[in-house]
C-alpha positions, 0 to 999 in steps of 0.5 A, a space after each residue: 500500500 502507497 503512502 498516499 493510500 496509507 494516509 487516505 486509509 488512516 484518515 477514513 478510520 479517524 473519520 469513523 471514530 469521529 476524531 475530526 469531530 473531537 478535534 473540533 470540540 477541543 478547539 471550541 472548548 479551548 477558545 471558550 476558556 476564561 479566567 480564572 482557570 487552575 492546574 490540578 495534581 492529575 497525572 497520566 492523563 494520556 495513559 488514562 485516555 488510551 486505556 479507555 479506548 478499544 484495544 485495537 485502536 490504542 496504537 493508532 492514537 499514541 501521539 507525542 503532540 497529543 500526549 503533550 497537550 493532555 500533560 499541559 492542558 488536560 488537567 485544567 479545571 474551573 472552580 465554582 461557587 460551592 468550591 466543586 471543580 469542572 474540567 474545562 475541556 473534557 465535559 460530556 456534551 458534544 463528545 463523539 461516542 468513540 471517545 466518550 468512555 476514554 474521556 469520561 474517565 479523564 474527566 473524572 480523574 481531573 475533578 477528583 484531583 487536588 487543585 495545585 495552583 492558578 494556571 497562567 500561560 503565554 501560549 497563544 496556541 495551545 498544542 500543536 495543530 499540525 505536524 506534517 500530514 497529521 492534525 492534533 488536539 489544539 486550540 487558540 485561547 481567548 487573548 485575555 487568557 494569554 499571559 503578558 507581563 513587563 517583568 515576570 514570567 508566567 511561571 514566576 507569577 504562578 509561584 507567587 500565587 502559590 505563596 499567596 494561597 498559603 499566606 491567605 489560608 494562614 490569615 484566614 485561620 488567624 482572623 476569624 469572620 467575627 473580627 473582620 466583621 468588626 474591622 469592616 464596621 469600624 472602617 465603614 464608620 470612618 472612625 479611622 483616619 484614611 480607613 478607605 486605604 483598607 476598607 476594600 481588603 477588608 470587605 473582600 476578606 469578609 466576603 471570602 469568609 462568608 463564601 467559605 462558610 462551613 465548607 471543609 477539605 478541597 471545597 474550601 481550598 478551592 474557594 481560597 484558590 479562586 480568591 487568590 486567582 482574582 485578588 488585587 496585588 497584596 490582598 492575600 498578605 493579610 498579616 503583613 498589611 494594615 488590615 492585619 494591624 487593625 484585625 490584631 488589635 480587634 482580636 487582642 480586645 484593645 479599647 477603641 481609643 488604643 486601636 485608633 492611636 496605633 492606626 493613626 501612627 502607622 497610617 500617618 501620610 508621611 509614613 504609610 507605604 513610604 520608605 524609612 531609609 535611603 535606597 541601597 545600591 542593590 535597590 538602585 540597580 534593581 530599580 534601573 533594571 525595572 525601569 529599563 524593561 518597562 521602558 519608563 524613564 521618560 514617565 518619571 518626568 512631571 509637569 504641573 497640570 493645566 485646566 485642559 488636563 482634567 478629563 472629568 468635570 463635576 462643574 465648570 461655569 458656562 461659557 460667557 455669551 458676547 454682549 449683544 449689539 446695542 439697538 437704538 432705544 425705542 420711546 421718547 427723548 425724555 423717557 429716561 426721566 420717568 421713575 429714575 431709580 437705582 437697580 435693586 441689590 441682591 440680598 446676600 443671606 448669611 452662610 448656610 452650613 451644608 454637606 459637600 454631597 448636599 451642595 453638589 446635589 442641589 446647588 452646583 447643578 445651577 451655579 453660574 459662578 462660584 467663588 471661594 473665600 481664602 482662609 487665613 489659616 492652613 488649609 489643603 491646597 493641592 498641586 495637580 501634576 501630570 507626565 511631561 511626556 504624554 507618550 511615556 508608558 503609564 506609571 500610575 494605577 489609574 493610568 492606561 485603563 483598557 478602553 479609556 484615553 490616558 490619565 497620567 494626572 496625580 496630585 500633592 499636598 503639604 502635610 498639615 496644610 499650607 497658607 494662602 500666601 504660598 499659593 499666590 492667593 490672599 487671605 480674606 479675598 474671594 477667589 474665582 472657582 474655574 472648575 470642580 472635579 474628583 480626584 484623578 483616580 475617579 475620572 474613569 473607573 472610580 470603583 477600582 480606585 476607592 481605596 485612594 479616598 474621596 476627594 473633590 478639588 476646586 480649581 482655583 484662578 491663579 493658584 500656584 505653588 510658589 514655594 515648590 522647589 522639588 518633590 510632589 510628582 507622585 506617592 509610592 501608594 499610587 504606583 502600578 504594581 510593577 514598581 512596588 518592589 523598588 518603591 524606596 528608589 522611586 520615593 527617593 527619585 521623585 523627592 529630588 526631582 523638580 516638577 516642570 511648568 510651575 507658572 503654567 499650571 492652571 489646575 491647582 486649588 483647594 481639596 475637600 476630603 471625606 475624611 478631612 474633619 471639619 472643613 469650615 471652607 466657605 463658597 459664594 454661588 451666583 445663580 439665577 436665583 441670586 447670591 448665596 453663600 455656603 459653609 462646607 463642613 463635611 463630606 456627608 
């Protein structure tokens, strides 16, 4: 029999077995796989597959390419809300009958196996579709399944996830659900300074406790794996983060005053995620490597932002219309002598005390103009900055979000506030408000960045930081996760760097923060109803 005849004969046998249909099923299932996916400890899956086939067909399906496919992808599972695993490739539906029993045995083995880790893979094609004249089990995954990272391999991140699993299990054991519930209650009450930094992880941990419930054994572990796969960076490290400090104090039974004092010491703006010593030579070398790999040297250069750099406004004054051309007055020559009275001056009422939330909802929409009464004391004036090179790679968490335009803006304050004179303003004067906006993290996908806190910025006419010499480009806690390992070097760099364009910055102003205490800031609003003054005392 010739080679051509042999190939034709084999192809006919495979068609009778339904092998082309099996390849098609596998291709569709690979394309349908979505994260998170998990490896299992299931082994010898290809031998299990062969053992389930009729004995006289074993030899034909012995294939190195298909063996590799089974070994690398055949043991993958998803984890349901109940902690049960399900094979992602070998479900019973649509399988050709000839292979049904063999793959049922594979599926059972996979779903009985222990989850061994989060599966990450940079392969754009799973398996080898063709070798010579033969086709094999393979598929093209959805692009979201293809692992990419500028600094780490898939294997490195999978190893980190395995460590996260161990760390998270330990944290769940040390801090029971009751303690986490208390932590969430305290944080939601805004009883701790900058509590929003930790509220997200506290809620996540409580949700995980509730999801696990009374589950035990593999199902419990599988739910922890599920949480590990989707947790934001650092959230699995319960013990070594600020939530661990709070939970420790709650479990220990400390009174609230002690909890608050210990929290405040660690969450102080000059301490939280800030290096306590100059970076070492090794840290500098590592930072140089990271920046080189990310090609982000140019992203570190910052300039003061202008009003047009703000992407989302809560309010701006309406554009002033050009005055209409004067028309010839109608009537008699002496009509102007009739009833010659002075214009009625609008009555300005005493300042009404109001929360920001109510002011935004009831007053701001109808405001034609807003002015800010510049205080004589120290208040939270801010400087808004952005990337000097708009094409430089993103370094901030909220910059470079998929489906959005770039958002490299950030801000800085001076701890304890600033005097008006340092910002080119005169105490006791009314300053024009050119715009109101939320902080940059809230401009595009605010729910992702609630941990950055709620802030509203009033952009003030002529507000410039006259004392700025260096520093203030960004805070380490705002950086993308790729830079967390070199925070000390990034902090040292930004503290010594100068922000360009100090005299051109037109987006500076005063900030109102949810946890800012009694604000006592006064604004004057001109609207169709006249002139009214408001004293904004808190967020809500």
